[in-house]
N, C-alpha and C positions, 0 to 999 in steps of 0.2 A: 469294781464293784460298787459301794457308794462312796460320795467324796464326803459325806458327814453320817453322824451314827447318833442321833438323838434318842432319847427313850422314845418307844414305839412299841406298837401292837402290829402283829403279823395277822392277814388273810392268807388261808391257805385252800386256793381253787382246786376242787375236785371234780365230782359231777354236778358241778353250778356254774357251768361256765357263760355267766352272764353278769354284767354289772346292774341290771337293774332286777326289781324285787328279789334280791337275794338275801334270805333272812339272816345269816352270819355276818355276811358283809356289812348290812345294816345296822346289825348291834355292833360290829365294830368300829366302823365309821361315827357313830355317835358315842362311842366311848369315853372321848377327850383327850385322847392322845392319837398321833398320827397313823396312819395303817400304812403297812409296807406290805401290798398284795404280792403273793408267791403260787408258781405252781412248781410241780416236782415229775418229770418224765421217771417214772419207777421202772429201774432196769430189771427189777423182779418179774414184772409184769412184759413188760416189751421184749427182754431176753427170751421167751418162751414163745412169742411170736414167730412163725415160720415164711410169712410171706413178707418180702421185702418191699413190696409198693400195698401194704395193708391201709385200708382204707379209712380205718379208725384213727389211726396214727396221724395220716394227711388231715384229716377232719379236724382233729384236736391241733395241731400243729397251725393249721389256717385261721379256727377260732382264736386260738392265741394272739397269733400275729393281728388281726383285727384289733382285742381287748387290749395289747401293748399299744397301738397307734391312738386308740381311745383314750390310755390313760397319760400317754405322752402330750396328746393335747390339752391337756388339763394340768400338765407342768408334774406329772409325775410318773411310773413306769411300772412295767410287772416284771417281777424277778423269776425266769425260768430256770430251773436245774434241771441236770439228769444224772442219776445215780442211784443208789439206796436210800431210801425216806432217812434210814435212822444215819447215817452218814452226814446226809445234808443238813438236819436238823442239830446235829451236834456242834457244826461249822456256825449255824445260825444263832445259835443262844450262846456260843463261848465269849461272847463279849460283855454280857449282862445286861443289855441295852432292851432288851424285849421282857414288856411286862407281860403279856398275854398271847395267845395264840386262838384264833376264832376259827370254826369251819362248821359246815354241815355235816350232819351226820348220815354215815353209809353203812347200811346194814349186811351187807355181803360178808361171808365168813373171813377171807383176807382182810378186808377193809379193817374188820373190827378188831383182827390179831395188830394189824399195822396201828390202827390208832392207840389200842392199849399199848404199844410199846412206843408211842412218840407222847402220850400223855404221861408216862412213868419217866421218861426222858426230861419232859418239862417238869413235873414234880422233883425231880431232882435238881434242877436247876433253880428253882422257886419261881418258875413261871406258871400262868393260868394255861390250863387246857380246856376251852370252852365251846362246847356243841351245840347245835341246835337244828331242829327240823326243816327240811326245806323241800327234800324231793318226793314228799308224800303229803296228801291230805290227812290222813291219820295212821301214827307208827306203828310198830309191829304188835304192841301190847294194848293199845288203845281200845281195838275193838276185839272184844272177846265175848265167850258166854257169861251170863250170871255168875257163874262158878269159877269163874277167871281163866278156864282152859280155851284155847285156840279153836276156832272153828276151822273144819277139816272140807266143809262144804260149802261151796260160793253162795249159794241161793239166800240162806240165812244169815253168811255175812255180810253179804251186801245190803240185805232188809235192815242189820243192825247198822251198817255204816251208814245208811240213808236216816235211819232215826236217830243215829247218833248226831248227823248233821246240824250245824250252825252256819248262816252266811259269814259271820265274822271269820270262820275258817280260812276264806277266800282273801281277805284284807292283804292287801300287799305290803310288802316292806320297801318302802321307797328308796332304795339304795341310793339311786341315782340322783337324788336330791341334795345328796351330802359329799358331793365331790371334793369340797374344799378340804375334807379331812384326810384325802390322802397324803402319804409321806412324799414332800418335794424334793426329788432327788431321781438319778439316772442309774440304770443299771446296763449291764451289756446286752449283746444282740442274742436272741432267739438262738438255744442249740439247731444246728443244722439237720435236717434228714438225714443226710449222708452221714453225718457226725453219728447218730445213732443207730445206725446200718440200714438206715430206709431208704426208697427213692421215691422221687416225684412222679404223679402221674394225673392225667386229665381224667378227670369224672365229673358228675354233677350232682350236687348234696341238694337234699331236698330244701323246697322253699323254708324260711323260718315261721313266716306267718300263716297260721293256718287259715284254710278256703274255706269260708262258712258256706258257702252254698254245699260243698261236700260235705258238711256236719248235718245239714239241714237233710240232704237224701240217704245220709249214712246205713238208715236202717233198710233201705230198699236196695241200695246200690255195693255194699259192703261186701259181698259174697260172689261178683261180678270179676273176675281178674282181667277182662278184657277192657273195662273202664276203669276212670281214676275215680274210684269209689271211697277210698281212703284216704287220711290226711297225710301219711308219712312223718307224723309228729313223733313215731316212737324214738327215731335218730335224736330227738332233739330233747326228748324226755330222758333218753340214756345219759346225755353228756350235759344234760341242764342248760343249753342253751335258749332253752324256753321254761317259763316258771309254769308248774303244774296247778298253781292257784289260777294262772290265766287261762289254762286251757279248760279245767274242772267249769271255770264259771263262763266259760263259752258254751260246755258242752249243757249244762242246765238251762242254759236260754234256750237249744236250739235243739237236742238230741238227747233223749235219756238211755239210747241205746249206744250212743257214744260215751257217755258218762260210765254206763256198765262197765266198756272195756278199761276205763280207768281205773275202775274199782275192782277188776280183774287184775290187774297189775299191783295193786297194793296187797289183792288177796295170796298173789304166790308170792309176795315178798315177805309178808306175814308167816307163811309157810316156810319158807327158806330160815328166816330167823329161828321160829320155834323148833324147827326139826332140819337141823344143818344137815343129818344122815342123808338127807336125800341127794345131795351132791354128788355121791358116790354109789347110793343102795336105792332101791325101790321103795317106796313111801310105804307100800304095803309088800311085807316080808316075804310073802311068799312067792311073788313074783319074781324073786331072784333065783327062784327052782328052776326056772325055764331053761329048757335046753336048746340055748339059740344055734342055728346053722351056722351063722357069722361065716358067709361063703366070699372071701376076699374080691373074686372076680364079679360076684354079683354086686357087692357093695362097690365096687368101683364104677360098674356099670350106672348104677344109681347114683354117683358123686358126680358124672358127668352128664347125665340126661341121654342115657343109650338102656334105658329098660326095655323100651318098644311099647311103651305105655304113655302115649303122646301127652296129657295132661300133667304126669309125672315128669317127663321128662322136660316138658318147655319151663315148669318151676325150677327144677334143678338148673337149668342152663341161665333161666333168669337170675338166680342165686348167683353163679359164676361169673357173668356180666357184670352187674348191678350192686351186688352186695345187698341185695332185697328180693323179697319173695312175698307175693300176695297172701294173706293172712288164710283165706281157705286152702289156697294151693300149700301151704305149710302143713294144714293137718293131713290132705290126702298124700303126700310124700311121706312122712311120718308114718301114718297108717301101711303104707305100702312097704317102707322099708321093714316095720317089725312084725307086720302081719303075714304080705306076700313073701318077704324075703327071710321072714324069722331071724332079723340079724338085730343084736342087743339093742336097744333105743340109746345105749351112752355113746354107741359109735357114730348113731346121726347127730345126737347132742352135741359130739365134739367137732362134727362136721360145720354143723350151723354156727357153732361157737368161732370157729375158724374164719369164715366167711359174711355173716351177717354184719353189716354196718350197725342194723341197730340191738345187737346181741344184749342183753343183758342176762345174767345168771338166772336169775329167778323166774321170768317169763319161761325162758328158753328151757331150763329143767320141767317147769309147770308144764309147758305144753308137750314135751316130748313123753313126758310119763301120765298126761292124758290120753296121748295118741295108743300108747302102748298097753294100757289098761292098768299099769302099776302103781298111778299116781292118785292124790286127792283127788276128789270129785271127777274119776276118770271114766271114761267110755268104757261100758262092760266088755271082756274081750272078746265075747263074740260078736261083736259089732265090728265087722270087717268091711271099710268102705270098699264099695265098688267103681273103681276109676271111670270105666265105662258109664255109669249112671252118674257118677258125680260131675263127669263131663258133658252128659246131656243136660243135665240142672244146671250149670251154672257156666259152661262155653258151648251152647248148643251149636252156635255159626263156626266154630273152631277157630274164631280169630284171635284169641289167646294162643292157642297152638300153633297158626300159622304165624304169628310174631315171632316166636322163638323156636322152631323146627322148620326150617327153609325144605327140607328133603320129606316132610311129611307127605304121605299118600304118593312116595315112589317105591321104587326097589333098594334104593340108598338107605331107607330109614329101618332102624335097627327090627330084629323078630323079638316077639315079646321075650322076656327072661323067664317067665312063668305063664301058665292057664290061670284064669282067675280063680275058677272052681277048684282044681286042684290045689291052689295057695290057699283056697279057705279052707277047705277039709283038713289038709294038713295044719293049718294054725291052728283051727280047735282041738284037734286031737293032742297036739303038742301044750298049750296052755291049761288043758282038761286034767291032763298028767302033772302038770305043776301045782294047779291049785285048785280042781277040783270041779266036777261038772256043774254046768248049770249055777256059776257062781259069778256076778259081776263085781265081786272083790276079791 
């Protein structure tokens, strides 16, 4: 491990995998003590992953390798561990040479519990545990109604978000200018993918630099899955390989519609923080009375892109192939699963969580509950997307469909798993029985 162990502070990389414009890293580097940067591959998360070629682990491993090389060029290093965070921290704190631990806040339920336990461990060792805002412009309790309660409808939330916004919120934290403050020492090699139960595979990660031309045209192209009309920055926001301040600054200059999408992300994050029950329950309780069909054979056809509905199948195959799905198509496939097939939104949410490279709990949960009608500011249950009309509107020449379904328009293509009008009628009957007639809530 280390050859020397002077008094130092620790910076803990988590969902902020970059050395530039990183708030907690900046605060650590200007604290007056050498900074030892660390990352922990958390077994409590990794052991639950079923796919040995999970792209998210590969993405993190590749980014950490780049950060490690960058720090080594400065005479420092990145200390990377694999195990249970509590066990790792007990080892890091036992010699008494750590004054404080710096990290950026994470607002998901597991992260909040993990950080609570690490904070208690630090307190027991008389070590400071300092956390900072970094992955959002406004934290979960910063944009609320006049009476202090959270917003559960997007439009008034976004209006308050914009009203409270000040330009200084986008000021960067120039952590990259304080490189001399890193601990001058070296660690061992990165844990190998194989040693953690994963395999290397080749695939392309989205570019780190947002394409400004795409952002300029975002409002007009974002719903067309056959063109590159979205920035694919969701992956980088998820892992913090790009600063949200940098992205918001670009959005404010080029596209309010794009900025609105960043605000949607923060809207769903504050919903998860204020209402953690949504992880397992419908935000609107009566929607948990729905009698889902949950047919496993139909679910398998949906998962594998074999429903006989081309726009749905194209999206599901794109997900399996690339770990990504166009946002408009995400809405279509989610509506199809919950309303055409009457399969519990939690099944679909879990499938997305397993396969999406940009999986983020708050947005995934919010999107699925929106589609099912059970969430905040959700589509009313009687709004059932017609896949044929969605195709005519957003993929009229079937360019997207042809890209992912080579057997489309041939006898080899799957027959429709259900007829649209039959499914729509069945959906309305089942939903009405659970939540009452003509209720959007």
